[in-house]
N, C-alpha and C positions, 0 to 999 in steps of 0.2 A: 695352239690353234686360235680364231677367236671363241666366248663362249656363244652359246646358243638359245633361244627363249620365244621356242612351240611352244604353242595348244595343247589343253588337254586334249588327249586320244582315248579309243577304246583300243582295248587291246587282248590281241588269244596268241594263238597256233597259228593260225594263217590268216591271209587277205578274209576270205568267209568270214570268218571266226568272228574279228574284231570288229567289220562291214555292220554285219548281218546279226551275230549273234546277241541273243540276249542276254546269254549267260557271260558275254567278255567284259574284262575289267577299267573301268578308268584310270586313269596315270597321266603324267608327262615325262617322259625325257628327255633329254636336256646335256650337252655336254657345260662344266660348268668350271673354272678353276683345271682344267685340261685333266676332268675326272668324267666319266658318264655317271647318270645316274637315270633310272628309274621309278619312280616312285609313285608307288598304285595307294592310297590315302585310305581306300574301302575297300580290301579283296588279296586274293592271295596268284598267283598265276606258276610259283614253284613250290617246289616242299625245299627244306630248309638240312643244310648235310647233322650226319647224328643227333638227327630228328626221329623217335619212332613212334612212325602213325599207329594205332589198333582199329579195326571195326571200318577201315574205307579204303580205298587205291590212296597207296600214294603217288603225290605226286612228285613230281622229277625234278632235280635239284639245278640240272641247269638245260639246256637247249644251244641246238645249232642256233634258232633263230626265234625273235618272240615280233611281230607284228602287229601294227596302230595306224587307224583312224583317224587323222586329228581334228575338231570343232570346226578351222577352218581348209578341210580340203588337202591337207596333205597326207602321202604316205610313207608309211614310217616302217624299219625294219634293222631290228635291236643286234648287234651277231654278237654269237656264242654269248648267251645271256646267264647269269648265275645270281642262284639266290644272295643279298647280301645280308638277310637277316628279314624276320617275322615279328611283331609287337601285337598281340593278341588281347584285346577288353571283355571280361566278361561282367557283364553283357558291354556288347558292342561288335565288334567286329575287328580282322586283319587291316593289317598294314606293315604293308612289305616295300624291302629296298629292296629293288635288281645290279647288276650290274652289267655290265658290257664290252667289248673290244670294241666296237666301232656301229656309230648310228644312221643310216641312209632314210636316206629324205628324198621322197620327190616329187609332181602332181601331179603322173598317172603312177599303175599300179606294174610296180615291175618283180622280175623274178635274177634277188639277189645272189643263186646261185650261177646265171646266168658267166659266158664272158663278158670280158669287159671291153671296150671297143676303142674309147678316146679317154681321153683325161684333161683336164683344163685344171689349173694350180693360180694361186697370187700365193709370191713369199715373200720374206722383209729383204729390204735390197733389191729383188730381182731390176724395177724400175731404175734404182739407181747405174746397176753393172749395165742393162740396157741403154739408158744414158741418148733416150731421143722420146720426140714428143711431138704431135703434128699440133699440139698450141705452141704459142709462138708472143713475143711482142713486139712492136713497133716504135723504140724509141726520137726523140724527137732529136735529130743532129748538130744542132746547134744549142737545147740544156741537157740532151742528155734524157729526160724524160719521156716516162712512158706513154706513149702517146696513143697507144689501143690492142688490146688484147687478140689474138689471131686464133683461131683455129680452121686448120684446113681439111675443112672434114670432104672436100671432090674428092682427095686423093691421099682417104684416111690409110687407104690400107697399102702404099706404097710405103708408108713408116713402119711395115711387119718385115720382119723378117724368117725366116726357115734357115733354121739354125744345125739342123742335121736332118737328111731325109735318106734312108738307106734299106736292106730290105725287111728289118723290122720296123721302125717306126717315123715317121717324120714326124720334128717337133719345131715349132713353130712359136714367135714371140708375138704380140698383137696388143695391144692400145684398148683401153677399156675407161672411158671418159663418162663423168655423169654431170652434170649441167640441176642447180635449181635454180626455177622463174627468177625475172626484175623482179624488182620493187624497187620502192621508197628505199628499200633498206641495206639496197643495193645486191647483188646475186656473186657466186660461188662459181667453182669450175675446181675437180676433182679428176686425178687423171693415175693409173695404174697401171700396169700390166700384167697380161694375163700369158700362159705357159701353155700353149695346147700340147700334145700327146696323141697322134693317131697311129693305134698300133697296126699293124699291115695283119700280126698275127693275133688275133685276140689270145690277151690271157685269162688267168683264173683270177681271181680278188686278191689275192694274198701275193700273185705274180704281180700283179698291176703296185699294191703298195708295196713290192719292195723298189722296183725301178722309180719309184715318182719319193722314197727315203735316195734311192741310188744320183737320180738327179738333182733332190735337194741340198747335199753332199757337194757334189760339181759346182756349183750356185754357191755354197760354204767356204770351198775352197781357193774357189775365183776372191770370194769377198775379204774375202779374212776376217769374217761373223759370220754367227748363222745364221742360214737361210730359217727360218721359222714357217710353214708353212702354216699359212693365213687365211684360206680357204682352199677347197675342194671339191670338184664335179666329175662325176664319174660318170661313161654313159655304158647301160647294160645290153650286150647284142640284141635283146628280147623288147628291148624299151625305147621310143622315138624318145624322150625327155631325158634331159639330164637329173642326171642324182644326185643331191649332196651329199658329203661324206664328213664329218665329223669321230674323230677318233684320238686317243690324247699322242700326238707325235711328239718329239720333243724339244724340251725347248732351249733355247740357249743366251745366254747372256744381251740382254737389249743393246744394241749399239750406239753410242756414242755420238753426238755432232760429228766427231776427231774423224770417228771410224769412214767416216761418208768419202771424209775429205782425201783419206789415204789406202782407196779399194786399189789391188796391187793390178787384176787382173780382168780390167772391165770388156765388155764387148769388143767396143772397137782398137781393143789391143791384138786382140783376137780377127774382127772382120768375116775373111770366107775361110779360114782355116779353122775356127771356131768347132765344127760339125767334127774337124781330127781328132782335138784333143776330148769332146765329150766321146767317141767314137771307144777312143782309147779311154778309157776312164771307165765307159757301163762296161765293156770288154775284157777287163782285167785277170789275171790270171789268182789263184788264190793267197801267193803270197802277195802282188803288190794291195788286192782286194783288204789283205788284213792291212797291211801299215798304212791305209790313207785312209780306211775306216776309222782307226784307231787316231793317227792324227788329224782330221776332225775333228774327232770326238775330242779331242786333248785340247786343239787352242782355241775350238769353236762352243763349244755343248756347258751348261751350268754346274760346273761340278766342285766340293767343297770336301777334298780331299788331301793329307799330311802329305807335305813335300817327298817324301821317301816312298810313299808310295806313287805317287805325282809320276816319279823319277824312273819307277818298275814301270810304269807302263809306256815311257817314252821308251825308255831300253828295250823292250819288247817289241816296238812299231819298228826300230828303227833296225835293232835286229833282223825281223824280217826282209825289210828293204835289204839286206845284205847279202839275202838268200836270192837276191831277185837274179837273175840273168848269170849266176855265180856255179859254178862247179863244185857241187857237196865235193866232192873228191879229192882226198888230201894228194894219194900221189895215181899212178894210172893201174890198172888195176891187177896184171902181172906183176910191175911191180911191187906190188903190197905183198902180193902170194907169193913172189920168191922170199921177200921180207919175213915171212910169217915162216916157211919151208926152212929158214936158215937159222931159225934159233929153236923150232920144235926138233930138228937136227942138233942143235949143237946141246939141248937139255935133255937127260935123258930121266931125272927126277919126277913121277909126276905129279907127284905135287909141289915142284915148284913150278913145275908148266901154268897147271894147273891156278899158281897165285901169279904168273906171267900175264897169261892166259887174259885172268880176270880183270886187268891194271892195261890191258890193251885197250885203247879208246877205240880204234877197230880205224877204217883206211876214211875217215870224214875229219876237214878241217876244224880248228877249235875256233869261235868266236873271236879270238883276237889278230888271229889270223884272217878270218872274214874284213874282219874289222877296216885290218892294214888296205886287203885289197879295193873295200870296196873306198878308201879314204884317194886310191892309185887311177879306180876308174873315175871316180867323180872330182879329180883333185880340183880342175879347175873351180869349182864353185865352193869346193869347202875349202880352197886355198883364200879363197875369198872372205872365207867366216873365220879359221880358224890360223892363228901365224907359227904356232909348236903340234904340228901333228903328232909328233913323240909325245909330249906330255897331255892330250887330250887322248888319246890311244890307255896310257900306261894309268890314268885319273879314269878313266873309264870303264873298263877290265878291272881294277882294284872295287871301284864303289857298288860297279854291277856284281860281282859278284860276294858284295859282304853284306847289301841290301838283297840280291832276289834268294841269295843261299842265308839269311836274315844270323848271318856271324858281324854281330852287332858290337864285338867286343875290340876288334879290332880297328871300330872305325870311335873315331873321338868326336861326337854331339854337342858342340857347342856351337856358340851364336857364328863363330864364326865360319864353324860348318857348312850349317843348315845356308847360308845367306849363298857361298860358292857351291854345293848342291844346288842349289834353286837354279844359277845362272848357267849350270854346266847343264838340265833339263830344258831349259828355253834353250844351248847348244842347240840339244840332243832332237827337241822340236822344229829349229830354225833347219840343219843339216836336214831332217825328213820333208821337212816341205817342199827346200829347193828340187832335192833329189827324184820326188816323186814328181814334179814338172820335167826334169832332163828326163825320166823315163817315159812317161806319156809323148816326148818327141820335140821338146822345145832347146832352145841352144845355148850352152851356160852364158854366153856372153852378153846373149838378150834378155836374159832372165836377171843376169844381177844387173846390166842397165836398166830393166825396168821397176828392180828392188829397190836402188841408188833414186831414180825417177821420180817412186810416188811415194816416197818415204816412208813405207810399211814397214813397220817393229827396228824405225830405223834404231833406236838408243836400246831395244835389244840387242840388237844387233851390233852397238856399236860399244856396251858392256860384254855381250861374251870373247869380239874383240881383243878388248885390253883386258878379258882372264883369260886368255888364250897368252897374251903379248908380254904381260908382266910374270907370267910365274913357267918361267921355260924349264926351268928347273925344281919346280918347288911341285909337291901333292896335295893334294884336298884335303889329308889327313896331317898334313903340316902343320 
């Protein structure tokens, strides 16, 4: 999210205290480098944890909200405020630093604890994903040179699109264009897209943040890189004005120029069906939600972790997918109960029966069986990625057991191993990425065709195919 530069404000525990109380404390609250800080250069509002106060009433070390009224007329609310520490000079005074989770800013007074009725956001890649604009160019038919820049102001709203309209939400993408006046130095025009969510059932602040993050993850999943939230506004039920919302939303790796040319699933790919996929994404059950959130995180967020931990995380995401729409029972319950009864009737020694019972895994499928069934269920896409499914399953189960349980003695951790482990991890990510689309409702042949057409992760897919075509009889420990 972009940094902020708000002017100094008077701060207190209520709006009235901030605006009218002479004992309010002056300070500046801003989001800088994805961290919120309220700096009170002369005074304090909160107590400090672990500091014993004698002789006067102790101040709270944290509070739900601190309220401010800025020198240039903004109303500010710092959510979940807590002291980061206070420096005291004698003679002199206090200088306190205060942190928080979100900074809400509006031109009019608002109640930050009221329900949210509307969301507006801008995100990295949203404009490129939508790939539509009322701005155009007229070219000379003979020379091909630009003759004019046009802006369809009269029909601007016709370029907007409603991408989801159901009982809970109406989600629309609209255009936002700013121009600078024409001077002898020239003029400029900037265009961006804004995603608006009208909440038909008003939500609490945290529920609104949850749906914001979920929509951003869907955009990231479509783009192949993180749709980082750049700008966010909320409309509270009891306030006419929109409130800017600043907070430490997660950051991703900055997209490269090439990333914009290989976006796998733009709006034009879905057109009228985009709402079906978005609704399936937002309403995903626990298993699918866990898997898709992990895959978006691993593929688009800014993580620095060892390759073995990266593999374990990718493996857990895949395991979550193997449980989606899959019967967890290994046998029908009556058949399993019959086998258990046979064992109990056959063994008379209590110690032996206890030893057997402790080692019976229960009537649940093992991960190896789940993975084989997973490969069978999504065979069209899996076979496109993996040439030898048996080698893949054997290698994965050996690596999964070794690294999940940290049985490193059985793993030959040399450079060749780690290279293969890296590409096996990429294989898990690409498998999970494609299968999530299939679960959301996409046809396998259409999925494969689109990945081929856009060239998304084409080098990774090539290396994955080579890995399992070239070592049909080889395991990663060889």
